[in-house]
C-alpha positions in Angstrom: -35.4 110.0 62.6 -37.6 109.1 59.7 -36.7 110.5 56.2 -40.2 111.7 55.5 -42.9 113.3 57.7 -46.5 113.1 56.4 -48.4 116.3 57.0 -51.6 117.9 55.8 -51.2 121.4 54.3 -52.6 122.9 57.5 -50.2 120.8 59.7 -47.3 121.9 57.6 -48.3 125.6 57.9 -48.7 125.2 61.7 -45.2 123.6 61.9 -43.6 126.4 59.9 -45.3 129.0 62.1 -44.2 127.2 65.3 -40.6 127.0 64.0 -40.7 130.7 63.1 -41.9 131.5 66.7 -39.2 129.4 68.3 -36.5 130.8 66.2 -37.4 134.5 66.7 -39.7 135.3 69.6 -38.9 132.5 72.1 -35.2 132.5 71.3 -35.0 136.3 72.0 -37.0 135.9 75.2 -34.6 133.3 76.5 -31.5 135.3 75.5 -33.0 138.2 77.5 -33.6 136.0 80.5 -30.0 134.7 80.4 -28.6 138.3 80.2 -30.8 139.3 83.1 -29.6 136.3 85.2 -26.0 137.1 84.3 -26.4 140.6 85.7 -27.0 139.1 89.1 -23.4 138.1 89.5 -22.1 134.7 90.6 -23.3 132.2 88.0 -22.2 129.1 90.0 -25.2 129.5 92.4 -27.6 131.2 90.1 -30.7 129.1 89.6 -32.3 131.6 87.2 -29.3 131.4 84.9 -29.3 127.6 85.0 -33.0 127.5 84.3 -32.7 129.9 81.4 -29.8 127.9 79.9 -31.8 124.6 80.2 -34.7 126.3 78.5 -32.4 127.5 75.8 -31.1 124.0 75.3 -34.6 122.6 75.1 -35.7 125.3 72.6 -32.7 124.7 70.4 -33.5 121.0 70.4 -37.1 121.6 69.4 -36.0 124.0 66.7 -33.6 121.4 65.2 -36.3 118.7 65.3 -39.0 120.8 63.8 -36.7 122.2 61.2 -35.8 118.7 60.1 -39.5 117.7 59.9 -40.4 120.8 57.9 -37.5 120.2 55.5 -38.5 116.5 55.1 -42.3 117.1 55.0 -44.5 115.3 52.5 -47.7 117.2 52.1 -50.6 114.8 51.8 -53.5 115.8 49.5 -57.0 115.7 50.9 -58.4 112.4 49.7 -62.2 111.7 49.5 -61.6 108.0 49.0 -63.4 106.1 51.8 -62.8 102.6 50.3 -59.5 102.1 52.2 -57.8 103.6 55.2 -55.2 106.2 54.4 -53.5 109.2 56.1 -56.3 111.6 56.8 -59.0 109.0 57.2 -61.3 108.9 60.2 -61.9 105.3 61.1 -64.4 103.7 63.5 -63.3 100.3 64.9 -64.7 97.7 67.2 -62.5 96.0 69.8 -64.0 92.5 70.6 -62.0 92.0 73.8 -63.0 95.3 75.3 -66.5 95.2 73.7 -66.3 98.9 72.6 -66.0 101.1 69.6 -63.4 103.8 69.1 -62.9 106.4 66.4 -59.5 107.5 65.3 -58.2 110.0 62.8 -54.9 108.9 61.2 -52.4 111.7 60.5 -48.7 112.2 60.3 -46.5 112.2 63.4 -46.5 116.0 63.7 -50.3 116.4 63.9 -51.0 113.8 66.6 -53.4 114.8 69.4 -54.2 111.9 71.8 -56.9 114.0 73.5 -58.8 114.2 70.2 -58.0 110.6 69.1 -55.8 111.8 66.3 -53.1 109.1 66.0 -50.0 108.7 63.9 -49.7 106.6 60.8 -46.6 105.1 62.6 -48.5 104.2 65.8 -49.4 100.5 66.3 -53.1 101.2 65.6 -52.5 103.6 62.7 -50.0 101.3 61.0 -52.3 98.3 61.4 -55.3 100.2 59.9 -53.6 101.7 56.9 -54.7 100.2 53.5 -57.5 98.1 55.0 -61.2 98.2 54.1 -64.4 98.4 55.9 -65.2 95.0 57.4 -61.5 94.0 57.7 -60.2 92.7 61.0 -56.6 93.9 61.6 -54.1 92.8 64.2 -52.5 95.6 66.2 -49.0 94.7 67.4 -48.9 96.6 70.7 -46.1 96.5 73.3 -48.2 94.5 75.8 -49.5 92.0 73.2 -51.4 91.9 69.9 -55.1 92.5 69.7 -57.7 92.7 66.9 -59.8 95.5 65.7 -62.7 95.3 63.2 -63.1 98.3 60.8 -66.7 99.5 61.0 -66.6 102.8 59.1 -64.1 104.9 57.1 -64.8 108.6 56.6 
């Protein structure tokens, strides 16, 4: 895992809230389901018990990951500078090959939302755009080959 995780103040607060929920409410619900499944007797053929234990394992994994990210969070200040792309920027780009525009908001890894075009600063597109200016053409090193994007607008 990375040593630092860039987050906005809002993203940090949401991560802390999610962590608290996982550690208290969800953990207690899972323990209750395990106890209920145990009361049904033979654990070797108890699908409810197995499912609850798997859910417990997944929950504990998510807690560990989120705890690590929160502890290593770097809160990024809101930045009004639109001269260069930085974390928090909304960037409109043009892809010559596809002949289309796309708009992305670049955030830290914990605040990514592909459905809303919020991408990570560590993603191929996010990393390529960082520190570039309007009018620059950047090369995105994607898994299936490099391609170029022209920066049209930075907000």
